[in-house]
N, C-alpha and C positions, 0 to 999 in steps of 0.2 A: 187602279186602286179605287177610283170612283165607283166602279161596279161592285167591288167588294164591300164598300161602305153601304151601298144600297142593299146588297144582299144581307149584310149584318142587321140592318134595321128591319128588313122584312122577316128574317129569321127570329129576331127578338119578339116582334109582334105576334107572329104565328105561335111561337113557343108560349108566350104569355096567355094567349087565348086557349090553346090546347091544355095548358096546365090548369086553367080555370074551369075546365070541364067541357069546353066546346069542341066539336069535331073540327077537323082541318077544313072541310068544305064550308062549315058555318063561319069559321074564322076568315077564310078567303072571301066569302060572300059579304061579310060585314065590312071588311077592309076595302072591298071594291065598290061598295055602295057610294052613291053621290054625296050622301050626307057626311061621309068621312073625308071627302076631298077638301083639302085645306088643313085638316087635322093631322094628316100624315104626309110625308114628302111625296111630291108628284110622281117620281119614278116608282116608288113603292106602290102607290095607288094604281099606276098603269100595269105593274107586274101582277098585282092581285086581280085586275080585270082579265088579263091574259090567262092566269091560272084558273080563274073561275070558268072561262070558256073551255079550256082544255079538259078540266075535270068534268064538266057537264057533257062533254063528248065521250066520256068513258075512259079517258086516258088515265094511266097510273100517275101518282104524284111525282115520282122520279122522272118519268117521261115529260110531264108538264113543266117541271123545272128546266129540263134539258132543252125544251123547245122555246123558252122565253126569248123574245127578240129585243126587248127594251134593255136588258142587261145580259152580259155573258156570264153564264153560270159554269164554274169549274166542273170538270167531269167527276172529280172525287166527291164533290158535294152531292150531285144527283145520284152517284153510285151508292153513297150512304143512305139516301132516301129510298132507293130501290130495295136495298137489303133490309132496311128498317120496316118497310111495308110487309115484307115477307114474314118476318118473325114477330111483328106486333109491338115493336119498341120505338114507334115514331116519335112520341113525346120526348123520351130520354135522348133520342138521337138528335132532335132539334136543339135540345139544351147543349149537347156535346158540340154540335156544329157551331152554335152561337159562341161558345168558349174558344173554339178553334179559330173562328174569324176574328174575334177580339184579340187573340194572341198574335195572329198574323199582322193585324193593323198596328198593334202596340210595338211589335218588333220593327216594323217599317218606320214608325215615328221615332223609335229609339235610335235606330241606325242613322236616320236623317238628322236628328239633333246632334248626334255624335260627330257627324261629318260636317255640320254647319259651322262649328267653332273653328276647326283647322282651316277650312276653306276661307272663312272671313279673315282670319289672322294672316294667311298667305296673301289674300287679295289686298288687304290694307298695307302689308309690307311692300308689295309690288307698287301700289299707287304712291305710297310715301317716297320710295326710292326714285320713282320716275319723276315726281314733282321736284324732289331735291336736285336731281340731275339737271332738269330743265331750268331751274332757277339759280343754279350755282355758277353760272357764267360759262357754260359749254358753248363754244363758238361754232355755229353751223351744224351742231349735232342734231338737235331736235329729237323727236321720238325715234326716228330711224337710226340716229346715231346711238341712242341708248340701247337699242336692240343689237346693233352691230358690235359695239364695244363691250356690252355686257351679255354677250351671247351665252357664255358658260353659266352665268348666274341665272338667267332666264330659263335656260334649258333645265338646270337643276331644280328650279322652283316648279316647273311643269311636271317633271318626273316625280318630285316629292309629293305634289298634290295628287297625282294619279295613283301613286303607290299607297298613299294614306287612304284614298277612297276605296281602292281594291281591298286593303286590309280591313277597313271598317265593314265592307260588304261581306267579306269572308267570315269575320268574327260574329256578326249579328245575323247572318243568314241561317235559316232553320237547319239544324243538324239532322241527318237522315236517321241514325239509330234511335235517338230519343223519340222522334216523331213516329217511327215504325212501331216501337213498343207501346207508345201511348194509344195509338189506334187499335193495335191488337188487344190491349188490356180492356179498353172500353167495349170493343166489339164482342169479345168472348164473354165478358161479364154480363152482357145484355142479350144473350141468346144466340149470337152469331156462331156458326160453326167456324172452326179454324180455317177451313178453305174459304168460307165467305168473308172472314176477316182479312185474309190475305188478298182477296179480290179487291176489297176496299183500299188496302194499302197500294195495290198495283195501280188503281185509278189515280190515287193521290200523287204518284211519282211517274205518271204517264209522260213520255217524252224524254225521260232520263234512261237511256238504254242500259246503262250499267246497273241501275237499281231494278229496272224491269226484269233484266236477266236474272238477278239475284232472287227476286220474288218468285219467278217462274220455276227456278231451280229448287227453291225451298218447298214449293207446293208439290212438285213432281216427286221429290225424295220422300216427303211425308206420306204421299199417296202410296209409294212403294213400300211403306212400312218401316222406314228408318226412324231412329229415335229423334224426337223433336230437339233436344238439347244439342246433339251432335250436328244435326242439320243446320240449325241457326249458327252455331259456333263456327263451323267450317265455311258457311256461306258469307258470314260477315268478315271473316279473316281474309277470304279470297278477294273481297272488295276493298281491303285496306283498313277496315275498322277493327284494329287489334284490341283496343281497350273494350269496345262493345262486345267483341267476340268472347273475351275472357269473362266479362260480367254476365253475359247471357248464358255461357256454359255453366257457371256456378249457380245462377238463379233458376234456370230451367230444369236442372237436374232434380231439384226439389219438387218442382211442379209436376214433372213426369212421374216421379215416384208416388205422389199423392193423388194423381189422377185428375187434377184440375190445373188451370193455367193462371192462378192468382199471382204468380211471380212475374208475369208480364209487367204488372204495375210496379213491383219492386225494381225490376230492371230499368224501367223508365225513370223512376225517381233517382237512381244512382247516376244514370247517364245525364239526366237533366241537371243534377247538382254540379257535375263536372263542367257542363256547358256554361252554367251561370258563373262559376268561379273563374272560368276562362274569360268571360265578358268583364267581370269585375277587375281582374288583373289588367286587362287591356285598357279599361277606362282610367285606371290608376296611372298607367305608364304613358297615356296619350299626351298629357301636357308636357312631361319632360322630353318625349320624342319630338313633339312639335317645336319646343324651344330650341332643341339641338338643330333641327332642320332649318329654322328661321335664322339662327345664328350663323350657320354655315353659308346660307344664302347671302346674308349681309356681308360676310367676309369676302365672298366671291365678288359681290357687287362693288364694295369699296376698292378691292384690288384692281378690278377691270375698268371701272368707270369713274368713281368719285375721287380716287387718289390722283389720277391725271388731271381732273378738273380742278381740284383744290390746289394742286401743285403749280398749275400754269395759268390760272385765271383768277381775277378778282371777283368777289361776290357782287351780285346785282339784284339783291332782294327788292 
């Protein structure tokens, strides 16, 4: 995550320079100058020095980003830069990549904050119950006795915490269909061929065999002359994205009939709205779910540990 933050700052600075009329080489040269050291983060300064050296050796910008050693640049990022250089849309692509990185970091922070509350509540419940058990007169029990007598409650709390964490991760992780159509929409609108746009998507999901196979199948079938709407609809359905399949089928039919692919953007908006509603519903239900889990944990705890203590021993606060 630290590398992504550095990459975001670097992209913001390069985009700002390029949007102001400077060439990318000039922007990199300015940011790598010793006079800027201290005005920009050290990692960004080092990245710019490396980029300057690679560009002066005649390497392409995408290759220069790919070879950076001070940070790890995702393959999808350098893939976008490669494609942008070929069709002359580097400035717009830098702006798009900046927004992508911002969204990724915001999503990570949102999921982290969503997870922080239930974890803190569960931890406090556990600590409180342990202190209560130890100070309520249990003879010879100690911490070991707490875990032995309250095995079922501790086990439930662990499973509950792990389940909540996995659920938060699932809800707030990037959804494949909205991201797919967002990248396709931007790429096609800025001069990328559909094949080039699919290449960018392929790089973004590199390592995910299921999605890689879907992208390769889509590209092959389009090259064979099949209709775009039918190809996307069937490919998404085969991967289990039923709602995305129906939405893409409806939206892309219009795009194919008109000869452009403006409806990639419409498809993205519909899918993204559903994703946001899903997140809002989850956040609304998180507190009641958490309270139910904690109440059941306390019930198990009292039944297994505190009831025997309260029934057979005097308090020694």
